[in-house]
C-alpha positions in Angstrom: 0.0 0.1 0.0 1.3 3.5 -0.9 2.0 5.5 2.3 -0.3 8.3 1.0 -3.3 6.0 1.0 -2.9 5.5 4.7 -3.2 9.2 5.7 -6.2 10.0 7.9 -7.4 13.0 9.9 -8.4 12.4 13.4 -9.3 14.6 16.3 -6.5 15.0 18.8 -6.3 12.8 21.9 -3.9 12.7 24.7 -2.1 9.7 23.2 -0.8 12.0 20.4 0.9 14.6 22.5 4.2 12.7 23.1 4.7 12.5 19.4 3.5 15.9 18.7 5.9 17.4 21.3 8.8 16.0 19.3 7.8 17.7 16.0 10.4 19.9 14.5 10.5 22.4 11.7 13.4 24.4 10.2 13.4 28.1 11.2 12.3 29.2 7.8 9.1 27.1 8.2 8.5 27.6 11.8 8.0 31.3 11.3 4.8 30.7 9.3 3.0 28.3 11.7 2.6 27.3 15.4 3.9 24.1 16.9 1.5 21.6 18.3 2.9 22.3 21.9 1.5 25.7 21.7 -2.1 24.1 21.6 -1.8 21.9 24.7 -4.9 23.9 25.8 -7.3 25.4 23.1 -10.0 28.1 23.3 -13.7 27.2 22.8 -14.4 26.7 19.2 -10.8 25.5 18.3 -10.3 21.9 17.4 -6.9 20.1 17.2 -6.7 17.8 14.2 -3.8 15.3 13.8 -2.7 13.9 10.5 -1.8 10.3 10.9 0.1 8.0 8.6 -0.3 4.3 9.5 -1.6 5.3 12.9 1.4 7.6 13.8 1.2 11.5 13.9 3.0 13.1 11.0 1.1 16.4 11.0 -1.2 18.8 12.8 -3.6 21.7 12.3 -6.3 23.7 14.0 -9.9 24.1 12.9 -11.4 27.2 14.4 -15.1 28.0 14.5 -14.7 31.0 17.0 -15.5 34.7 16.3 -11.9 34.8 14.6 -13.6 33.4 11.4 -15.3 36.7 10.9 -12.0 38.4 10.2 -11.5 36.1 7.0 -15.1 35.7 5.7 -18.7 36.8 6.2 -19.8 33.2 5.8 -21.3 32.2 9.2 -20.9 28.5 8.1 -17.1 28.7 7.6 -14.3 27.4 9.8 -10.7 28.7 9.8 -7.7 26.4 9.2 -4.5 27.5 11.0 -1.2 26.1 12.1 -0.9 23.3 9.4 2.4 21.6 9.6 4.1 18.3 8.8 6.9 17.2 11.0 10.2 17.8 9.3 11.1 14.1 9.2 7.8 13.3 7.5 8.1 16.1 4.8 8.2 15.4 1.1 6.1 12.2 1.3 2.8 13.8 0.2 1.2 13.8 3.6 0.0 17.4 3.6 -1.4 17.1 0.2 -3.2 13.9 1.0 -4.6 15.4 4.3 -5.9 18.5 2.5 -7.5 16.4 -0.2 -9.3 14.5 2.6 -10.3 17.7 4.4 -13.6 18.1 2.6 -14.8 14.6 3.6 -13.6 15.0 7.1 -15.4 18.4 7.5 -18.7 16.9 6.0 -18.6 14.0 8.5 -17.4 15.9 11.7 -18.9 19.4 11.0 -21.9 19.0 8.7 -23.0 22.6 9.2 -19.6 24.0 7.8 -19.6 24.6 4.1 -16.3 26.5 3.7 -12.8 26.5 5.0 -10.8 29.7 5.1 -7.2 30.2 5.8 -4.4 32.8 5.4 -1.1 32.1 3.8 1.8 34.4 4.0 2.9 35.9 0.5 6.6 34.7 1.3 5.3 31.1 1.9 5.3 30.3 -1.8 5.4 26.5 -1.2 2.4 26.5 1.1 0.4 28.6 -1.3 1.1 26.2 -4.2 -0.1 23.3 -2.0 -3.3 25.0 -1.2 -4.0 25.8 -4.7 -3.3 22.1 -5.8 -5.8 21.0 -3.3 -8.7 23.2 -4.4 -8.3 26.4 -2.3 -8.9 29.6 -4.2 -7.5 33.1 -3.5 -10.3 35.4 -2.4 -8.4 38.5 -3.5 -8.5 39.7 0.2 -5.3 40.1 2.4 -4.6 40.6 6.0 -1.5 41.6 7.9 0.3 38.9 9.9 3.4 38.7 12.2 5.6 37.9 9.1 3.9 40.3 6.7 1.0 40.3 4.3 -1.2 37.2 3.9 -3.6 36.2 1.3 -7.0 34.7 2.3 -7.9 31.6 0.6 -11.0 29.5 0.8 -12.2 25.9 -0.1 -15.9 25.4 -0.7 -17.1 22.2 0.9 
């Protein structure tokens, strides 16, 4: 079986934290995201999602349904995707692409009232932008400021 076929999205559970704590990124990637350890505790409306390959965590992201979403879209049925990362040791194997390709199905099953995912991607993060475009995200033409500069808002209609 191809390793990409074994990628699944799952809600975080405490069994994942030991592996997530060990995740590493090069500095040039870490400046664009947040590490899982920063989300040991989450706010109301934030959901930790773990990307698993053959049952082992290889990636992580947050789905957010809080009032923050309104900064990105006027769609009351949208969720915000933030802090997507693949552990450095697992990069280059297609896990992020496979996870994003499965995001729509995951959302339909877990959050049936959601019909759109929004995110922001830094203009300097060309690799991430290409990944989002390849997996169906569209640039909305809107931008926001961020800690590392201007970011484009992208959306995926579910």
